[in-house]
C-alpha positions as CSV (number, residue, x, y, z in Angstrom):
1,M,278.4,85.0,-103.5
2,A,279.7,82.0,-101.4
3,R,283.4,81.9,-100.8
4,R,285.5,78.8,-100.7
5,E,287.0,77.8,-97.4
6,R,290.6,78.5,-98.6
7,P,291.6,80.7,-101.5
8,Q,293.7,79.4,-104.3
9,L,297.3,80.5,-103.9
10,I,299.2,81.5,-107.0
11,T,302.1,79.2,-106.0
12,D,299.7,76.2,-106.0
13,A,298.1,77.0,-109.3
14,A,298.7,74.5,-112.1
15,R,300.6,75.5,-115.2
16,S,298.5,76.2,-118.2
17,P,298.2,73.5,-120.9
18,E,300.2,75.7,-123.3
19,Q,303.1,76.0,-120.9
20,E,303.1,72.3,-120.2
21,L,303.1,71.5,-123.9
22,R,305.9,73.9,-124.5
23,A,308.0,72.4,-121.7
24,R,307.5,68.9,-123.1
25,E,308.4,70.0,-126.6
26,V,311.6,71.7,-125.4
27,R,312.5,68.6,-123.4
28,Y,311.9,66.3,-126.4
29,V,314.0,68.5,-128.8
30,V,316.9,68.6,-126.2
31,M,316.9,64.8,-126.0
32,M,316.8,64.4,-129.7
33,L,319.8,66.8,-130.0
34,L,321.6,64.6,-127.5
35,R,320.8,61.6,-129.6
36,A,322.2,63.4,-132.7
37,A,325.3,64.2,-130.8
38,C,325.7,60.6,-129.8
39,I,325.5,59.5,-133.5
40,V,328.0,62.2,-134.7
41,M,330.3,61.3,-131.8
42,A,330.2,57.6,-132.8
43,A,331.2,58.5,-136.4
44,I,334.0,60.7,-135.1
45,L,335.2,57.9,-132.8
46,V,335.2,55.3,-135.6
47,A,337.4,57.6,-137.7
48,A,339.8,58.5,-134.9
49,R,340.0,54.9,-133.4
50,P,340.8,55.9,-129.8
51,P,341.7,53.3,-127.1
52,L,338.7,51.5,-125.7
53,L,336.7,52.1,-128.9
54,W,334.3,49.3,-128.2
55,L,333.3,51.0,-124.9
56,W,332.8,54.4,-126.4
57,L,330.8,53.0,-129.3
58,T,328.6,51.0,-126.9
59,L,327.8,54.2,-124.9
60,C,327.0,56.1,-128.1
61,F,324.8,53.2,-129.3
62,L,322.9,53.2,-126.0
63,G,322.4,56.9,-126.3
64,G,321.3,56.7,-129.9
65,V,318.8,53.9,-129.3
66,G,317.7,54.6,-125.7
67,L,317.2,58.4,-125.8
68,P,314.3,58.3,-128.4
69,M,312.3,55.9,-126.2
70,I,312.8,57.9,-123.1
71,A,312.1,61.2,-125.0
72,V,308.8,59.9,-126.2
73,L,307.8,58.7,-122.8
74,L,308.6,62.0,-121.2
75,A,307.0,64.0,-124.0
76,N,303.7,62.1,-123.5
77,D,303.9,62.4,-119.7
78,A,301.2,64.6,-118.1
79,P,301.4,66.2,-114.7
80,P,299.6,64.4,-111.8
81,R,296.0,65.3,-111.1
82,A,295.4,67.5,-108.1
83,E,293.7,64.7,-106.1
84,N,296.7,62.4,-106.7
85,R,299.3,64.9,-105.3
86,L,300.3,63.9,-101.8
87,R,301.5,67.4,-101.0
88,N,298.0,68.9,-101.4
89,R,296.3,66.2,-99.5
90,L,298.5,66.7,-96.5
91,R,298.2,70.5,-96.6
92,R,294.3,70.3,-96.8
93,R,294.2,68.0,-93.8
94,A,296.5,70.1,-91.7
95,T,294.6,73.4,-92.4
96,S,291.1,72.3,-93.1
97,H,289.7,73.9,-89.8
98,P,291.8,76.9,-89.1
99,D,291.2,78.7,-85.8
100,P,289.9,82.2,-86.6
101,G,291.2,83.6,-83.3
102,H,294.7,82.4,-84.1
103,A,297.4,84.7,-85.6
104,L,298.6,84.0,-89.1
105,D,301.2,81.3,-89.2
106,E,303.3,79.9,-92.0
107,H,300.4,77.8,-93.3
108,Q,297.8,80.5,-93.3
109,H,298.1,83.3,-95.9
110,R,296.6,86.7,-95.8
111,V,293.8,87.3,-98.3
112,I,293.3,90.8,-99.7
113,D,289.9,91.3,-101.1
114,P,289.4,93.8,-104.0
115,D,286.3,95.2,-102.3
């Protein structure tokens, strides 16, 4: 069996699609709860009539109208592909030809085979 040049590190592994979907769902629900809080706060402010009511209502309106748009964009956002991540490109270039006679440094990780 042929081995790849560098093993996949668990810290570099991508999250599973289920984990990504769950994180996006949680983010969406939190943003919609913030939107609901803005709407409730606007109703409370109208009843209480505090000083600078126009400013507070404007902020609540922006939260009530702007948050759904941002929430949908973030919920539909996908993580970048591996070939588009700059961090991985730089790491591959720097360690593409490791010296086998060299001691392990911070960029080379010890591989333990199950055999």
